[in-house]
C-alpha positions as CSV (number, residue, x, y, z in Angstrom):
1,M,28.9,163.9,-30.0
2,A,32.0,163.7,-27.8
3,T,34.4,160.9,-28.7
4,D,34.2,159.4,-25.2
5,E,30.5,158.7,-25.4
6,P,29.7,155.0,-25.3
7,E,27.8,155.0,-28.5
8,W,30.5,156.7,-30.5
9,Q,33.2,154.6,-28.9
10,Q,31.5,151.4,-29.8
11,W,31.0,152.5,-33.3
12,F,34.6,153.6,-33.7
13,E,35.8,150.2,-32.4
14,D,33.4,148.4,-34.7
15,V,34.9,150.3,-37.7
16,W,38.4,149.4,-36.5
17,R,37.5,145.7,-36.3
18,Q,35.8,145.8,-39.7
19,R,39.0,147.1,-41.3
20,E,41.5,144.9,-39.6
21,E,39.5,141.7,-39.0
22,D,37.3,141.6,-42.0
23,V,38.5,143.8,-44.9
24,Y,42.3,143.4,-44.4
25,R,42.0,139.6,-44.0
26,K,39.9,139.4,-47.2
27,I,42.4,141.5,-49.1
28,F,45.8,140.5,-47.7
29,G,45.1,137.2,-46.0
30,F,46.4,136.3,-42.5
31,I,47.5,139.3,-40.4
32,L,50.0,139.0,-37.6
33,P,48.5,140.0,-34.2
34,E,50.9,142.8,-33.4
35,I,50.4,146.3,-34.7
36,H,53.5,148.5,-34.9
37,K,52.6,151.9,-33.5
38,P,54.6,155.1,-34.3
39,P,56.9,156.1,-31.4
40,D,56.4,159.4,-29.7
41,S,59.9,160.3,-30.9
42,L,58.7,160.3,-34.5
43,F,56.2,163.1,-33.8
44,H,58.9,165.0,-31.8
45,Q,61.2,164.8,-34.8
46,L,58.3,166.3,-36.9
47,G,58.2,169.3,-34.6
48,Q,55.4,168.2,-32.2
49,E,56.1,168.7,-28.5
50,T,52.7,167.4,-27.4
51,I,51.4,164.0,-28.6
52,D,47.7,163.8,-29.3
53,P,46.5,160.3,-28.1
54,R,44.5,159.9,-31.3
55,W,47.8,159.7,-33.3
56,Q,48.6,156.5,-31.4
57,T,45.5,154.8,-32.9
58,T,47.4,154.4,-36.1
59,G,50.1,151.9,-36.9
60,V,51.4,149.2,-39.3
61,V,50.1,145.6,-39.6
62,V,52.0,142.8,-41.3
63,S,50.7,140.0,-43.6
64,P,53.5,137.4,-44.0
65,G,54.3,135.7,-47.3
66,R,52.5,132.4,-48.1
67,A,52.6,129.7,-50.7
68,D,50.2,131.4,-53.1
69,R,51.6,134.9,-52.4
70,P,55.2,134.8,-51.3
71,D,55.5,138.6,-50.9
72,W,55.1,140.2,-47.5
73,I,52.6,143.0,-47.1
74,Y,53.1,145.9,-44.7
75,A,50.0,148.1,-44.4
76,T,49.0,151.2,-42.4
77,S,45.9,150.8,-40.2
78,G,44.2,153.8,-38.7
79,L,44.5,156.6,-41.2
80,S,40.9,155.9,-42.2
81,N,39.7,156.2,-38.6
82,P,36.6,158.4,-38.5
83,W,37.6,160.9,-35.9
84,G,35.1,163.6,-35.2
85,V,32.3,161.9,-37.1
86,P,29.2,160.6,-35.3
87,P,27.6,157.4,-36.7
88,S,24.6,159.5,-37.9
89,G,26.9,161.8,-39.8
90,A,28.9,159.1,-41.7
91,D,28.7,159.4,-45.5
92,P,28.9,155.9,-47.1
93,C,30.0,157.5,-50.3
94,G,32.5,159.9,-48.7
95,A,36.0,159.4,-47.3
96,S,36.5,157.6,-44.0
97,G,39.1,159.5,-42.0
98,L,41.8,160.6,-44.4
99,G,40.3,158.4,-47.0
100,F,43.3,156.1,-47.6
101,E,45.6,153.5,-46.2
102,F,49.1,152.8,-47.6
103,F,51.0,149.5,-48.1
104,I,54.5,148.3,-49.1
105,Q,55.1,144.9,-50.7
106,T,58.4,143.2,-50.2
107,G,59.9,139.9,-51.3
108,E,61.1,139.0,-47.8
109,P,60.5,140.2,-44.2
110,A,62.1,143.5,-43.3
111,H,61.9,146.1,-40.6
112,W,62.3,149.2,-42.8
113,P,58.7,149.2,-44.3
114,I,57.3,149.7,-40.8
115,G,59.4,152.8,-40.2
116,V,58.7,154.2,-43.7
117,L,54.9,153.7,-43.3
118,N,54.7,155.1,-39.8
119,W,56.6,158.1,-40.9
120,L,54.4,158.6,-44.0
121,G,51.3,158.1,-41.8
122,A,52.5,160.6,-39.2
123,V,53.3,163.2,-41.9
124,Q,49.8,162.8,-43.4
125,T,48.1,163.0,-40.0
126,L,49.9,166.2,-39.1
127,A,49.2,167.7,-42.5
128,A,45.5,166.9,-42.1
129,C,45.6,168.5,-38.6
130,G,47.2,171.7,-40.0
131,L,50.3,171.1,-37.9
132,L,52.6,170.4,-40.9
133,A,52.8,172.1,-44.2
134,G,51.6,170.1,-47.2
135,R,48.5,168.3,-48.5
136,L,47.1,164.9,-48.4
137,L,48.6,162.5,-50.9
138,E,46.9,161.3,-54.1
139,P,47.6,158.5,-56.5
140,M,50.6,159.1,-58.7
141,D,52.2,161.5,-56.2
142,R,55.9,161.2,-55.4
143,V,57.4,161.7,-52.0
144,P,61.1,162.5,-51.2
145,L,62.2,160.5,-48.1
146,G,65.2,162.6,-47.3
147,R,67.2,159.4,-46.8
148,T,67.5,155.9,-48.3
149,I,64.4,153.7,-47.9
150,D,66.2,151.2,-45.6
151,G,68.5,153.7,-43.9
152,T,71.7,152.2,-45.4
153,P,74.1,154.3,-47.4
154,D,74.4,152.0,-50.4
155,C,70.7,151.8,-51.1
156,L,69.6,153.8,-54.2
157,L,65.9,154.2,-53.3
158,R,65.3,157.7,-51.8
159,H,61.7,158.4,-52.8
160,L,58.3,156.9,-52.8
161,L,55.9,156.6,-55.7
162,I,52.2,156.4,-54.6
163,A,50.1,154.4,-56.9
164,P,46.9,152.4,-57.0
165,A,47.3,148.7,-56.2
166,D,47.5,146.2,-59.1
167,D,47.0,142.9,-57.2
168,F,44.5,144.2,-54.6
169,P,41.3,146.2,-54.7
170,S,41.9,149.9,-55.1
171,R,39.2,150.8,-52.7
172,F,37.1,149.3,-49.9
173,A,34.1,150.4,-47.9
174,L,33.7,150.8,-44.1
175,A,30.7,151.7,-42.1
176,S,32.3,155.1,-41.9
177,G,33.0,155.6,-45.6
178,Q,35.3,154.8,-48.5
179,V,39.0,154.1,-48.3
180,D,41.6,153.9,-51.1
181,I,44.4,151.4,-50.9
182,L,47.6,153.0,-52.1
183,A,50.8,151.2,-52.9
184,C,54.1,152.8,-51.9
185,I,57.0,151.9,-54.3
186,G,60.6,152.9,-53.6
187,I,62.2,154.7,-56.5
188,T,65.7,156.1,-57.2
189,D,66.8,159.7,-58.0
190,A,67.0,158.8,-61.7
191,E,63.5,157.4,-61.6
192,M,62.3,160.5,-59.8
193,C,63.7,162.7,-62.6
194,F,62.2,160.4,-65.2
195,A,58.7,160.8,-63.5
196,R,59.1,164.6,-63.5
197,A,59.7,164.5,-67.3
198,Q,57.4,161.7,-68.3
199,H,54.8,161.8,-65.4
200,S,54.2,159.1,-62.9
201,A,52.2,157.0,-65.3
202,G,55.2,156.7,-67.5
203,L,57.4,155.7,-64.5
204,V,54.8,153.0,-63.6
205,K,55.1,151.5,-67.1
206,L,58.9,151.5,-66.8
207,L,58.9,149.9,-63.4
208,K,56.5,147.2,-64.5
209,H,58.7,146.5,-67.5
210,S,61.7,146.2,-65.3
211,G,60.0,144.0,-62.7
212,C,60.1,146.7,-60.0
213,F,56.4,147.2,-59.5
214,P,54.6,146.8,-57.1
215,R,57.3,145.0,-55.0
216,T,60.0,147.1,-53.5
217,E,63.4,145.5,-53.1
218,A,65.6,147.9,-51.1
219,R,68.8,146.9,-52.8
220,R,67.7,146.8,-56.4
221,P,69.6,148.7,-59.1
222,S,67.9,151.7,-60.8
223,A,65.7,150.9,-63.8
224,L,67.5,153.8,-65.6
């Protein structure tokens, strides 16, 4: 079924609304109306001269802090879009799209989580399309950023730890399949080395003990 056929288009939009207007609001609470889409320049930086319009159906949504949960939540939306799957071919027990969405939790509003999550989403999208070397991420993977998490020279966080969420459901279901919710936690060079020696599960325990999980504070000191 071509993706411009009315039946498929309606189903695709219904899945999108289910994720953003139903599931995300139940999990995260109020979502601000704006979605922050990745700029074309991001894909150009990743070596893509031509921009596939489907890549622009992803982005980052924001759930502001509130009285019962002061942390701000920044979450990708669109990595679980079921491109290329007709309604009749959807597997309710299989993965929807890439099978995951990412989020970053911060103690105060910031712009850097949007850039980090759009970059991570773009890398995963291009890897899934075979346009970038690498594989799809899994829980407990670690990702070098190649820069500090907030782009400032005095920040120590230069990597991401990908982990299941503690305070939110680890998975949700859409009409198009299953989606994992994966937290992205900023970690330092020393913490990255610790994870290589003690595995990511050991680092999670250390970060929790130090109060550095699941919230990421860009200017925090290293737990080691």
